[in-house]
N, C-alpha and C positions, 0 to 999 in steps of 0.2 A: 541533225546535230546533238539533239536531246541523248542520244544514245553515246555519241562520243563524248560529250561532256561529262556523263555520267560513268562512264567506262573507266575501269581501273588502271591505270599505266602500270601497276606492277605486274598484272597479267601479261601485256605486251612485252615486258621486260624478263619474265621469268626464264625462257629459254635460254636469253643471251646471259643471264646470271649464273645460270645451271652450267652453260659452257664455260664460263670464266671461272668456275670453282668458287662462286659468292652465293650467299644466302639467297634464296629466291624470296624469302619474306612470306613463305606459305602460299605464295600465289600460285594459281594453276595457270598452265598455257591457255589460250584462247580456244585451241582445239582446232578439228578439221585439220589443215595442212600445218598449223601452228602448235606441233606436239613435240614432246622431248625426244621423240626419234624421227619427226616427219622429214621429208627430203626437202622441203621448202620452209622450214622453220626460220624465223627471221623475216621472212618475206612480207606479210603483213603488216610487221613494224613500221617498214617505209610507208605503206599506203596510209597507216594511222597517223604517221608523223605529217605528212603532206596535208592530211585532212584538218587537222588541228592548227595547222601554220597557216593554212589558206582562210579557215575559219577565224582566227585570231587577226588576221591582215584585214578583213572584212569589219569585224567586230570590235578589237582592241579589248576584248573582255579579259580582266586581270586572270580569272580562273584559268582561261585558256592558257595564257603567258606561262602562268605557275605549272600548268600540266607540260608543256612543251620544255621549260626549262628543267624540269624534273625529267623528263624523257631523255634529253640531251646528256644532262650532267650523269645519270646513271649508265648510259651506252659508254660514257667517256671512264666511267669507272670500271665497267667491263673490258675495255680496252687495255688500260692499265693494269687491269689483274692479268691478262692474258699476256702482256708484255713482260711482267714481272714473274712469272711461272717459271717452275724448273724445266720446262719443255718450251720456251716462247716461240711464237710463229715465225715464218720465215720470211713475211713481209713485215716491215715497220709500220706502226697503226693498223694493223691487222684487227678486224672485229666482226665476228660473224656468230650465228647463233648456233652452229654447230661445230664439231672439232676440224681443226685443219688436218688433213690425210692426204696423200698423194693423188688421191681421186677427188679433192674437193676443186669447186667450181674456181678457175681462174689462177689456179696455182700451177706454175710451170713445172715440168717433168724434170726429176732430178738429173744433173749432167751424166751424159753416157748411157741415158735410159732410151730403150728402142721406141721408136715413134709408135703412137696408138692408132689404131685403125676402129671406126665403127663397122659393127657386124649386125645390123638390125633387120 
């Protein structure tokens, strides 16, 4: 938990902020699958939120609560920025660390599009 306590929340938020067109506050994404163009960017954030929340539930440390609040509030700012953009997402409340495109996971195909099939 020492690493989680010390890990800068802004690094976790960097890919979400970049996608929402917000200032990343000079934070670099964590790396690995959490890069500016990684296919799984944003995935680690869920694990990190769970880690901090579970540790806070066990310890009630103020610093953990503050980090958790900062993460959640900042993700809300990203969601609001996406909703208020010139090209808002197709789903109310959309939040992701990657742009919404027809190929985005969970996005329904446009009406009238042909069914997709996997050829792997």
